[in-house]
C-alpha positions in Angstrom: 13.2 96.2 32.2 12.0 95.3 28.7 10.7 91.8 27.9 12.8 89.3 25.9 10.1 89.5 23.1 10.3 93.3 23.0 14.1 93.2 23.0 14.2 90.8 20.1 11.7 92.7 18.0 13.5 96.0 18.6 16.9 94.4 17.7 15.4 92.9 14.5 14.0 96.3 13.5 17.4 97.9 14.2 19.2 95.5 11.9 16.4 95.2 9.2 17.4 96.3 5.8 15.6 99.4 4.6 13.1 99.0 1.8 14.5 99.7 -1.6 13.6 103.1 -3.0 10.8 103.2 -5.5 10.9 106.0 -8.2 8.1 107.7 -10.0 9.0 110.3 -12.6 6.0 112.2 -14.0 6.7 114.4 -17.0 4.2 116.8 -18.5 4.4 117.9 -22.2 4.6 121.6 -22.9 3.7 122.6 -19.3 5.0 126.1 -18.6 7.1 127.2 -15.6 4.2 129.4 -14.6 1.4 126.9 -15.0 1.2 125.5 -11.5 -0.4 127.1 -8.5 2.8 126.8 -6.4 4.6 128.7 -9.2 2.1 131.5 -9.1 -0.5 130.3 -11.6 -4.2 130.9 -11.2 -4.8 127.4 -12.5 -6.0 124.9 -9.9 -3.3 122.3 -9.0 -3.9 121.4 -5.4 -2.2 118.0 -5.5 1.0 119.3 -7.0 0.9 122.3 -4.6 0.6 119.9 -1.7 3.5 117.8 -3.0 5.6 121.0 -3.2 4.5 122.0 0.3 5.4 118.6 1.7 8.6 118.3 -0.4 10.8 120.6 -2.4 10.1 123.0 -5.3 12.9 124.1 -7.6 12.9 127.6 -9.2 15.9 127.2 -11.6 15.5 123.8 -13.2 16.6 123.7 -16.8 15.5 121.2 -19.4 18.3 120.2 -21.8 16.3 121.3 -24.9 13.2 123.5 -25.7 11.4 120.7 -27.6 10.1 117.2 -27.0 12.3 114.4 -28.2 15.7 115.9 -27.3 14.5 116.8 -23.8 13.3 113.3 -23.2 16.5 111.8 -24.5 18.5 113.9 -22.0 16.1 113.2 -19.1 16.4 109.4 -19.4 20.2 109.3 -20.1 21.5 112.3 -18.1 23.4 113.4 -21.2 23.0 116.2 -23.7 20.6 115.1 -26.5 23.3 116.0 -29.1 25.6 113.4 -27.5 22.9 110.6 -27.6 21.7 110.9 -31.2 18.4 112.8 -30.7 19.1 116.5 -31.5 15.7 117.2 -32.9 12.0 116.2 -32.7 11.2 112.7 -34.1 8.3 112.2 -36.5 6.4 109.1 -37.5 8.4 108.9 -40.7 11.7 108.6 -38.7 13.2 105.3 -38.0 15.9 106.5 -35.5 16.0 106.9 -31.7 18.6 106.9 -29.0 22.1 106.0 -30.3 23.3 102.5 -29.7 25.2 102.1 -26.5 23.3 104.8 -24.6 21.8 103.7 -21.3 18.4 104.8 -20.0 17.5 105.1 -16.3 15.2 102.1 -16.8 18.0 99.9 -18.0 20.1 100.9 -15.1 17.4 100.2 -12.5 16.2 97.0 -14.2 19.7 95.6 -13.8 19.3 96.2 -10.1 16.1 94.2 -10.0 13.5 96.9 -10.4 10.2 96.4 -12.2 9.8 99.1 -14.8 6.9 100.6 -16.7 6.5 103.6 -19.1 3.0 105.0 -19.4 2.4 107.9 -21.8 4.2 109.8 -24.5 7.5 108.1 -25.4 8.8 110.1 -28.4 12.2 108.5 -28.7 11.4 106.3 -31.7 8.5 104.0 -32.6 10.3 101.2 -34.5 11.1 98.0 -32.5 14.7 98.8 -31.7 13.7 102.2 -30.2 10.5 101.4 -28.3 10.5 101.3 -24.5 10.7 97.5 -24.4 14.2 97.8 -25.9 15.2 100.6 -23.6 14.8 98.9 -20.2 11.0 98.9 -19.7 9.1 95.8 -18.9 5.9 97.3 -20.2 4.6 100.3 -22.1 1.2 101.9 -22.6 0.8 105.1 -24.5 1.3 107.1 -27.7 4.8 106.7 -29.1 5.0 110.4 -30.2 3.1 113.7 -30.0 -0.7 113.7 -30.1 -0.7 116.0 -33.2 1.2 113.4 -35.2 -0.5 110.8 -37.3 -1.3 107.9 -37.2 -2.0 108.5 -33.5 -1.4 105.0 -32.3 -2.2 103.9 -28.8 0.2 101.0 -28.0 0.1 98.3 -25.3 3.7 97.1 -25.2 4.4 96.7 -28.9 0.8 96.1 -30.0 -1.3 98.9 -31.5 -4.6 98.8 -29.7 -6.1 101.9 -31.2 -5.1 103.3 -34.6 -6.3 106.8 -33.5 -6.2 107.1 -29.8 -9.2 108.8 -28.1 -7.8 112.0 -26.7 -10.7 112.8 -24.3 -10.0 109.7 -22.1 -6.2 109.6 -22.5 -5.3 111.0 -19.1 -7.6 108.8 -17.0 -6.5 105.7 -19.0 -2.9 106.5 -18.4 -3.6 107.0 -14.7 -5.5 103.7 -14.4 -2.6 101.9 -16.1 0.0 103.5 -13.8 -2.1 102.6 -10.7 -2.3 99.0 -11.9 1.5 98.9 -12.2 1.9 100.2 -8.6 -0.7 97.8 -7.3 1.0 94.8 -9.0 4.5 95.8 -7.8 3.9 97.2 -4.3 6.2 94.5 -2.8 9.0 95.0 -5.3 11.2 98.0 -6.1 9.8 99.7 -9.1 10.4 102.6 -11.5 7.4 104.2 -13.1 8.2 106.7 -15.9 4.9 108.6 -16.5 5.3 111.1 -19.4 1.8 112.6 -19.9 0.7 113.6 -23.3 -0.8 116.9 -22.2 -0.9 119.9 -22.2 0.6 119.5 -25.7 -2.0 120.5 -28.3 -4.6 119.3 -29.4 -6.1 119.6 -26.0 -8.8 117.3 -24.6 -10.2 116.5 -21.2 -12.5 113.8 -20.0 -16.2 114.6 -19.2 -15.3 114.8 -15.5 -13.1 117.8 -16.1 -14.2 119.3 -19.4 -15.7 122.8 -18.9 -14.9 122.9 -15.2 -12.0 125.4 -15.2 -12.6 129.1 -15.5 -9.5 129.2 -17.7 -10.9 127.1 -20.6 -9.7 123.8 -22.0 -6.1 124.5 -21.0 -7.2 124.8 -17.3 -9.4 121.7 -17.7 -6.4 119.7 -18.9 -4.0 120.9 -16.2 -6.6 120.1 -13.5 -6.9 116.6 -14.9 -3.1 116.2 -14.9 -3.1 117.4 -11.3 -5.8 114.9 -10.4 -3.6 112.2 -11.9 -1.0 113.2 -9.4 -3.5 112.9 -6.6 -4.6 109.4 -7.7 -0.9 108.2 -7.7 -0.4 109.7 -4.3 -3.5 108.0 -3.0 -2.3 104.6 -4.4 1.1 105.0 -2.7 -0.6 105.7 0.6 -2.9 102.7 0.2 0.2 100.5 0.1 2.2 102.4 2.7 4.8 103.3 0.1 5.1 107.1 0.7 8.3 107.0 2.7 10.2 104.8 0.3 9.0 106.3 -3.0 10.7 109.3 -4.6 8.2 111.2 -6.6 9.5 113.7 -9.2 7.4 116.0 -11.4 8.6 118.2 -14.3 8.0 119.2 -17.9 9.9 118.6 -21.1 10.0 122.3 -22.1 8.2 125.6 -21.9 4.6 126.3 -23.0 3.6 126.3 -26.7 0.7 128.4 -27.9 -1.2 128.3 -24.6 0.1 128.2 -21.0 2.3 130.5 -19.0 6.1 130.9 -18.7 5.6 133.2 -15.7 7.8 136.2 -16.0 10.3 134.3 -18.2 11.0 135.4 -21.8 10.2 133.1 -24.7 8.3 129.8 -25.1 8.7 126.3 -26.5 11.2 126.1 -29.2 13.3 129.0 -27.9 16.4 129.1 -25.8 15.2 132.0 -23.8 14.4 130.9 -20.3 10.7 130.6 -21.1 11.5 127.8 -23.5 13.8 125.8 -21.3 13.1 126.5 -17.6 10.6 124.1 -16.2 8.9 123.3 -12.9 10.5 120.6 -10.8 8.9 119.2 -7.6 10.4 116.4 -5.5 8.5 114.6 -2.8 9.5 111.8 -0.4 8.4 112.3 3.2 11.4 111.9 5.6 14.0 112.0 2.9 13.3 115.1 0.8 13.4 118.3 2.9 9.9 119.5 3.7 8.5 122.8 2.4 11.7 124.0 0.8 12.1 126.2 -2.2 15.5 125.6 -3.8 17.0 128.3 -6.0 20.1 126.4 -7.0 20.6 125.8 -10.7 19.7 122.2 -11.6 19.0 120.3 -14.8 16.6 117.6 -15.7 19.8 115.7 -16.7 20.6 115.6 -12.9 17.8 113.0 -12.4 19.7 110.0 -13.7 22.8 110.5 -11.5 20.7 111.5 -8.5 18.4 108.4 -8.7 21.4 106.2 -9.2 23.0 107.6 -6.0 19.8 107.4 -4.0 19.0 103.8 -5.1 22.5 102.5 -4.9 22.3 101.6 -8.6 25.5 101.4 -10.7 26.6 104.6 -12.3 25.9 104.9 -16.0 28.6 103.5 -18.2 29.0 106.8 -19.9 29.7 110.0 -18.0 26.6 112.1 -17.4 26.3 115.8 -18.0 24.0 116.0 -15.0 25.2 115.9 -11.4 24.0 114.2 -8.2 21.7 116.7 -6.4 20.9 114.5 -3.3 22.4 117.1 -1.0 19.8 119.6 -2.3 17.0 117.2 -1.9 17.8 116.3 1.7 18.4 119.9 2.6 22.0 119.4 3.6 23.2 122.0 1.1 21.2 125.1 -0.1 23.1 125.2 -3.4 25.7 123.3 -5.5 28.4 124.6 -7.7 28.4 123.1 -11.1 29.9 123.4 -14.6 28.5 125.6 -17.3 25.2 124.3 -18.8 24.7 124.4 -22.6 21.4 125.4 -24.2 21.0 123.5 -27.5 18.4 124.0 -30.2 18.8 121.2 -32.7 22.6 120.9 -33.3 23.2 124.5 -32.4 24.4 125.5 -29.0 23.0 129.0 -28.6 23.4 129.9 -24.9 25.2 128.8 -21.8 24.3 129.2 -18.1 26.9 129.6 -15.3 25.3 130.2 -11.9 23.3 133.4 -12.1 24.7 134.3 -15.5 23.3 133.3 -18.9 25.2 134.2 -22.1 23.4 134.3 -25.5 26.0 134.0 -28.4 23.9 132.8 -31.3 20.3 132.7 -32.4 18.2 132.1 -35.5 17.4 134.7 -38.1 13.7 134.4 -37.5 11.3 133.8 -34.7 10.4 130.2 -33.9 7.3 128.9 -35.7 7.3 131.9 -38.1 7.9 131.6 -41.9 11.6 131.1 -42.8 13.2 134.3 -44.3 14.6 134.4 -47.8 17.6 132.2 -48.0 16.3 129.8 -45.3 16.6 129.7 -41.6 20.1 130.1 -40.2 21.6 130.1 -36.8 23.9 133.1 -36.7 26.6 134.0 -34.1 25.8 137.4 -32.5 28.2 140.2 -33.2 27.9 141.2 -29.5 27.1 138.2 -27.2 24.4 139.1 -24.6 24.8 138.5 -20.9 21.9 138.4 -18.5 21.7 137.9 -14.8 18.7 135.6 -14.8 18.3 135.7 -11.0 17.7 139.5 -10.8 16.5 139.8 -14.4 14.3 136.7 -15.0 12.8 138.0 -18.3 16.3 138.6 -19.8 15.6 142.2 -20.6 18.9 143.9 -19.6 22.2 142.9 -21.4 25.1 143.4 -18.9 27.9 142.0 -21.1 29.7 145.3 -21.3 30.1 145.5 -17.6 31.2 141.9 -17.1 33.7 141.1 -19.9 35.5 138.5 -17.7 32.3 136.5 -17.2 31.6 136.5 -21.0 35.1 135.3 -21.7 35.0 132.6 -19.1 31.7 131.2 -20.3 32.7 131.2 -24.0 36.0 129.5 -23.2 34.3 126.8 -21.1 31.7 126.2 -23.8 34.4 125.6 -26.4 36.2 123.2 -24.0 33.0 121.2 -23.3 32.3 120.9 -27.1 35.7 119.2 -27.5 34.5 116.3 -25.3 32.6 113.3 -26.6 30.1 115.2 -28.8 29.8 114.1 -32.4 32.4 116.1 -34.4 29.7 117.8 -36.4 28.5 119.6 -33.2 31.7 121.4 -32.5 32.4 122.0 -36.2 29.0 123.6 -36.5 29.7 125.9 -33.6 33.1 127.0 -35.0 31.7 127.6 -38.5 29.0 129.8 -37.1 31.5 131.7 -34.9 33.8 132.2 -37.8 31.0 133.0 -40.3 28.2 135.5 -40.7 27.6 137.7 -37.6 24.2 139.1 -36.7 23.9 142.8 -37.3 21.0 143.0 -34.9 21.4 145.2 -31.9 21.4 143.4 -28.5 18.0 142.0 -27.7 16.5 142.7 -31.1 14.4 140.2 -33.0 14.7 139.8 -36.7 11.6 140.8 -38.6 
């Protein structure tokens, strides 16, 4: 027989409300799909490797764009960047940002009583209407755009505290500010959006990490990012927050001049898989399935609807292009069927992914970051669209369109249907004008020279 005191304590525990779910979303800049140890890299990333071993690692996570600003717009809204007014990279001279009426995950969670902080690279507009404070974040600390842009402001909320941020100490300062936020809000539900500046060039590491990796400064920088993950995890454990904190780690796009895309073809700025497929690690002991590798197709746009479902927050006012992947995270389903995913570069939709299949139907007439050809850079519809099975052919080397005409037709038909939804009219018009205009004479797989 149990005592009255034990009975009452047990009953109270049974009826106690579960703690609200905290959310930490850490986002690297230009980190390749092949840059983490758990993805086959020789670089040292023990903390992320441990998070993957204790949680879930995704092998087919697609960013909504192969460059910075659009990928971040999609991440925080769950919608294609061409829907939300950020089709291209923003620069210090720009005065634009997310379109009016678009909701960020921070705004959604703040309405549910969450404390919110953004630490790191924002890159969705640096004028007052577009800064984090106007997009649902209680506080901000970081550089509002890429570290190769000038002036390289370091901002604390809306105040510039350094005209030229010191790059060598950026990662530890970011980490310290993130830890301070967790310490201050350990008793409240919180959302920490932590978009690191690195490994975007120019690269820099603090004295504690500089020169320590056998793989040069890139290895130093990635090791310091991984250490940042370790410090965040340590802080969660200090407060006993591991079981009610969802930790997500990803990257905005593929690697730039340094870094590895693994076996994937292409790099940053390209709609080959190497430019858009990114690592995704999810960790929450007891809620995210332990030690699983998920090969289902997912998108960084899935994070908004998934977090809304897991926290009980209201759904976004506008329909997301991402889907709720909670069933993948908890291991109740090994895969989810989903609609065709579009691959945009600027205002041009160049490819589409449907399950294992990826169709290329347009591309530029030059290689990314190379001099523009005579007559300017153009996005040209391919005379013969190329189809790749990116599960069996991850480096997109073997065009199988001729043997799968029904797949090609289905994907193109669905792309054209999707483009008739609430995209700006210019997006679908742009696609149709390219389809009806000049066709690339290049043979399948060739690159214009």
